[in-house]
C-alpha positions as CSV (number, residue, x, y, z in Angstrom):
1,M,49.4,142.1,-40.0
2,T,50.1,140.3,-37.3
3,K,50.2,142.6,-34.1
4,P,52.7,141.6,-31.2
5,Y,51.4,139.2,-28.9
6,Q,52.3,137.7,-25.3
7,V,53.9,134.0,-25.2
8,A,54.6,131.6,-22.6
9,A,57.9,132.0,-21.2
10,N,58.8,129.5,-18.6
11,N,57.6,126.3,-17.1
12,V,54.9,125.7,-14.1
13,E,54.0,123.1,-12.2
14,H,51.2,123.6,-9.5
15,E,49.3,121.2,-7.7
16,T,45.8,121.2,-6.3
17,I,43.5,118.6,-4.2
18,V,39.8,118.3,-4.2
19,N,38.0,116.3,-2.5
20,R,41.4,114.2,-2.0
21,S,41.6,113.9,-5.7
22,R,45.2,115.5,-6.7
23,F,45.3,117.5,-9.6
24,I,49.0,118.6,-11.0
25,C,48.8,121.2,-13.8
26,Y,52.0,121.7,-16.1
27,L,52.2,124.6,-18.5
28,A,54.8,125.1,-20.7
29,P,56.1,126.8,-24.0
30,C,54.4,125.3,-27.2
31,T,54.5,126.6,-30.8
32,N,52.9,123.5,-32.9
33,I,50.8,120.3,-32.2
34,D,53.9,118.2,-32.2
35,E,55.2,120.0,-29.2
36,A,51.9,119.9,-27.2
37,K,51.7,116.1,-28.6
38,A,55.6,115.3,-26.4
39,Q,54.3,117.3,-23.1
40,V,51.2,115.2,-22.8
41,R,53.1,111.9,-23.3
42,K,56.1,113.2,-21.1
43,Y,53.6,113.4,-18.0
44,Q,51.8,109.9,-19.2
45,L,55.2,108.7,-18.8
46,E,56.2,110.6,-15.4
47,H,52.7,109.6,-14.1
48,P,51.3,106.1,-15.2
49,Q,49.3,105.4,-12.5
50,A,47.5,108.7,-12.8
51,S,43.5,108.0,-13.7
52,H,43.4,110.8,-16.5
53,H,46.3,113.1,-18.7
54,C,44.0,115.9,-19.8
55,H,45.4,118.7,-21.8
56,A,44.7,122.2,-23.8
57,F,46.8,124.3,-25.9
58,L,47.6,127.1,-28.0
59,T,49.8,127.4,-30.8
60,K,49.5,130.9,-31.5
61,A,48.3,134.1,-29.9
62,A,45.4,133.4,-27.3
63,D,43.1,135.7,-29.4
64,N,43.8,133.8,-32.2
65,S,41.0,131.2,-33.3
66,L,43.3,128.8,-35.0
67,G,46.1,126.5,-33.6
68,Y,44.5,125.5,-30.7
69,G,43.3,121.9,-29.0
70,Y,42.2,120.2,-26.1
71,S,41.1,116.8,-25.0
72,D,39.5,115.2,-21.9
73,D,41.1,111.7,-21.8
74,G,38.5,109.7,-20.7
75,E,36.8,112.4,-18.2
76,P,32.7,113.1,-19.2
77,S,32.8,115.4,-22.4
78,G,33.2,119.2,-21.9
79,T,34.6,118.6,-18.4
80,A,38.6,119.4,-18.3
81,G,39.8,120.0,-21.8
82,K,37.2,122.8,-22.6
83,P,37.5,124.8,-19.5
84,M,41.3,124.3,-19.7
85,L,41.2,126.0,-22.9
86,A,38.9,129.0,-22.1
87,L,41.0,129.7,-19.2
88,L,44.4,129.6,-21.2
89,Q,42.5,132.1,-24.4
90,G,41.2,134.5,-21.2
91,S,45.1,134.6,-19.9
92,G,46.0,136.7,-22.9
93,I,49.3,134.7,-23.1
94,G,49.5,132.4,-26.3
95,E,51.8,129.5,-27.5
96,V,51.1,127.7,-24.1
97,C,50.4,123.8,-23.5
98,A,48.7,122.8,-20.1
99,V,48.6,119.3,-19.2
100,V,46.6,118.2,-15.9
101,V,47.2,114.8,-14.3
102,R,44.8,113.6,-12.3
103,Y,45.1,111.0,-9.8
104,F,41.3,109.9,-8.4
105,G,40.7,110.1,-4.7
106,G,38.0,107.8,-4.3
107,T,34.9,110.8,-4.4
108,K,33.3,111.6,-7.5
109,L,33.0,115.5,-8.5
110,G,30.3,115.4,-10.7
111,T,30.3,117.4,-14.4
112,G,30.0,120.9,-12.6
113,G,32.8,119.5,-10.0
114,L,35.1,118.6,-12.7
115,Q,34.7,121.3,-14.9
116,R,35.9,123.7,-12.0
117,A,38.7,121.3,-10.6
118,Y,40.5,121.3,-14.1
119,G,39.7,125.4,-14.5
120,D,40.9,126.3,-11.2
121,S,43.9,123.9,-11.4
122,V,44.9,125.8,-14.8
123,R,43.8,129.3,-12.9
124,Q,46.1,128.8,-10.4
125,A,49.2,127.7,-12.4
126,L,48.7,130.9,-14.5
127,T,49.8,133.0,-11.6
128,F,53.1,131.8,-12.0
129,L,53.1,131.6,-16.0
130,Q,55.5,134.1,-16.8
131,S,55.4,135.8,-20.7
132,K,57.5,137.6,-23.2
133,T,56.2,139.9,-26.4
134,K,56.6,138.1,-29.6
135,I,57.1,139.6,-32.6
136,A,55.6,138.3,-36.1
137,M,58.3,138.5,-38.2
138,A,58.3,138.3,-42.5
139,T,61.1,136.4,-44.4
140,K,62.1,138.7,-47.4
141,T,64.8,138.2,-49.9
142,L,66.7,141.5,-51.5
143,A,69.4,142.0,-54.4
144,C,71.4,145.0,-54.2
145,Q,74.6,146.5,-55.7
146,Y,77.5,146.6,-53.7
147,S,77.4,149.9,-53.0
148,Q,74.3,150.0,-51.4
149,V,74.9,147.3,-48.7
150,D,75.8,149.5,-45.8
151,D,72.5,151.6,-46.5
152,V,70.4,148.6,-46.7
153,L,71.7,147.2,-43.3
154,H,71.2,150.1,-42.0
155,I,67.5,150.6,-43.0
156,V,66.6,147.0,-42.0
157,N,68.8,147.4,-38.5
158,Q,66.8,150.4,-37.6
159,V,63.6,148.0,-37.6
160,E,65.4,145.7,-35.8
161,G,65.4,143.3,-38.5
162,Q,67.8,140.0,-38.9
163,V,70.4,139.1,-41.5
164,I,69.6,135.3,-41.8
165,E,71.3,134.6,-45.1
166,Q,73.8,136.6,-47.6
167,E,75.6,135.9,-50.8
168,Y,77.7,137.8,-52.6
169,L,77.4,137.2,-56.5
170,Q,77.2,139.9,-59.7
171,T,75.0,141.6,-57.0
172,V,74.0,141.3,-53.0
173,Q,71.9,138.4,-52.4
174,F,69.9,139.0,-48.7
175,K,67.5,137.1,-46.7
176,F,66.1,139.2,-44.0
177,L,63.8,138.3,-41.1
178,I,61.8,141.5,-40.8
179,P,58.8,142.9,-38.3
180,E,55.9,142.7,-40.3
181,A,54.5,145.8,-38.6
182,E,57.6,147.6,-40.1
183,L,57.5,146.0,-43.7
184,T,55.8,149.3,-45.5
185,L,58.4,151.2,-43.6
186,V,61.3,149.2,-45.1
187,E,60.0,149.5,-48.7
188,H,59.4,153.0,-48.7
189,R,63.0,153.5,-47.2
190,L,65.0,151.3,-49.8
191,Q,62.7,152.7,-52.9
192,T,63.6,156.1,-51.4
193,L,67.4,155.4,-51.4
194,S,67.4,153.6,-55.0
195,A,64.7,156.0,-56.8
196,G,62.6,153.0,-56.9
197,K,64.5,150.0,-58.0
198,L,65.1,148.1,-54.3
199,T,62.0,145.9,-53.6
200,L,61.7,143.4,-50.9
201,S,60.6,139.7,-52.3
202,A,59.0,137.2,-50.6
203,S,61.2,134.1,-49.5
204,T,60.2,131.3,-51.8
205,D,61.4,128.7,-49.2
206,T,59.2,129.4,-46.3
């Protein structure tokens, strides 16, 4: 079961200057790799004269070992994307993309200096990032009798589930979004209501 976790809830822009190099960090919500790529492309277009457009992103919870990526965009390997990613993972906020745009100021910073500059750029921007709680939801289907509809909806509403489809045929066909953490409770209540006849099924099209 996936526990509720914190995700990014706003956009942030924050600039720092290190030895005359400008580092502009952009943070934005991000749920998949395509959104991350779109963010990078956006700032490449907005800052065509910048020397680097480095990025790191999380598409899942901050402590999830899957769904992340990063790029040094021409900076020495390990000096930009990795320290940026480490800051995102350490923030406790998932589903976020960080893009740091660098305008070279004429003074080389060295590998250690670059790691600190990119890391500090993200660290300072994170202080302005707001978060919200995301609850993992499971998509389930259920068929019930017309006489059971009110009771079924009451059970689902009690756990703040959502009806996403309903079809009235010989039986009533529902498709629900139900918090994963509440699935066992919902199953138990449906079984009690129907003497064991009502069961949730996995949705076939998700």
